[in-house]
N, C-alpha and C positions, 0 to 999 in steps of 0.2 A: 482241595480234590473233586472228585465228581466228576466233571466232565469228561465225556468221551470213554468214560469205562462202565461197561456191564457188569451185570452182577447174578450169580446166580446161587440159590437155596434149593438145597439137594435136600429135595421132603417125600420120597419116592418110597421109604423102608416099612415093613408090615410091623416093628415093632414088639417081635412076639417075644423077647426077652423082658418088653416091661410090663406086655401085658394087656397094655390099651394104647390108645393110639398117641406116642408121643407127642407127635407133633401138639396139642391140646393140653400137654404135662406142665405147670408152670414152676416157674424159677423166680423170688420173687413176687409174684402175683400176678405176673407177665406168662403167656404161653410162648414154648418155645419157638414156633413158627412166628409168632410174633419179633420175638426179641431177635431173630434170624435176618428177619426181613429189612426190621430197622436198621440193624445194623451194618447190612450189603448197603443199605441203602445211601448211608453217609458216606461211602467210598465211591457212591454208584451213581448215575443218573437214567439205569437202565438197569430194571429188576427183573427176574425172571426167577419164577418159583417148577423145578422139576420135580412132577409126581409119577405114579403107575395111574393108569385110566380108570379103574376101578376104584381108586382108592383117593378119590378127590377131597382137598382140606377142605375147611370152613376159611374162607376169606375175606370176612364181613367186619373183622376187625380192623384188618390189615391197611394200611395207607394206599392211598389210589393210583397214588402219582407214578405213573408210565411202570408198573405192575403186570406183568403177561406169567397166566398159569401156562404152563406146555406139560404134556402127557408124553413118559417114553415110549418110544415105537416098538421095543422090546424089550425083554424080561433080561437083567442085566448088573445088578445093584446099581453102584453109584457110578459104573460107567454108564451106564443106560442113562442117569438121567444127565451126567455129562455130554452127553450127545444130542439127547435132546434140547439141553440148555444153551449150548455152542450152536447149534443152526437157529435157535432164537435169538440171540444177543445182536443187537444193534454195533456194538463196536469192536475195534481188533482186541484190545486187551481186558479178560474177563475175570475178575475173582468169585470163587469159588469157595462156599462152604456148605457143610451137610448142616441140616434142620437141629444135631443135638450137642452144638459147643458153646452151651453160653456164656462161656470165661474169657469167647475170644473177645479184643477188643478194637474200635478204628484203629487207634496207632498200630497195631499189627496187621492189618490191612492194607493202610498207608505203606508200611514200610514193605509189606510185598509189591504192590504196585511201584513203588520208587524203583527196588531192584530190579524191577523187570525192566521197565520205562528207561533205567540208565543200561542195560545192556541189551539194543534194539535185537542181536540178531541172536538172545536167547531165546527159547518156547515158554517162556514163565518163569515165576519163582516160588520155591519153598522156603520153610524153613526146616534148619537140620537141626534136631533134638538127641543128643547122645549117639551122635555119630548117623545118624538114622533120617532121613529125608520124610516130613509128613507131608502128603497128600493133599489136607486140608488142614487151614486155609491154604488156597494156592493162589496166585494172578497168571492164568496161562492165556496164552494168544489161540483169537476163534479159530487161528491157522492152523491148529493140533485136529480139529475135526478128521481130517481121513484117517489120520494113525489112532485115532480114538473108536473111527467107526472100523477100521479096519480089524482093530484088536478085538472086537465085539463079532467081527464075521468070523475071524478064527476060534470062537470060544473063549477066548481069554479074558478072561473077567477080573484079574486080580489087579487091582488100583496100582499097586507098585510095580508092575509088569510096564503099568504105563508111562510109569516115572522114568524106569531102567528106556524109556526109548526117546526118550524128550533130551534136549540142550535146555538144562536149569541152571538159574540163579541159586543155589542156595544160602541162605539167609541164617547166620546163627543165634539165637536166640537173645538177648539183652540179659543183663546180669542181674536186673531188678527183676526181671518176668517173673511170675509162678507158673512155673512149667506145671505142675499137675492139675492146676486150677482151671488155667490157658488153653489146655489140650487135652480135658476130659468128656468122654462122649457119654454123656446121657442115654447110656442102653439099658440100665432098669430101674428098678425103683431105689437102690441102693446107691445108684448113681444119684440117684434125682438129690436123693438126702443130701447128699454127699455139695450136690451142686446149691441145695438153697441153703445148707450150714456155710456155705464160702461165699454167698453172695450180697 
């Protein structure tokens, strides 16, 4: 795994609920940004970190192999990050994850990649949790970029609206997966404490 796969880490949030830059918040003594970059690098050979232009992260501690920082061209939350990241990605299949999901694992990302590769006509693969598709993590084809941009043009910024427009493979979570931990978003100090309790 890793050859001809790009990866995007969405790192442009403003961390209002956290009260500080969540990218530097540590889980198990490692910053969330470092965790996310190393995770996506485990399944890809081309890693892109997207963020807002005025909110550049500290990249000093990150692995340097094929790591590119790109800036969102317009406001729009995760959709804007996807737009910037997909435009910079070198490969057609792209794994996308947010900076704030430290419970994700390489096998989870691999399952999405394999599902997308197994259905070439599909535009990507996402997990289905309790009958609801989860946008992140996701393995998307770079060719969805015009759809993402058109949705941004229409100011339709909900990421679930994007999912409804795509032909996706829905991957069921495995029976042995701790869903709550795996899909935990670290948005608040309480979330961070929970992630550290389970790390």
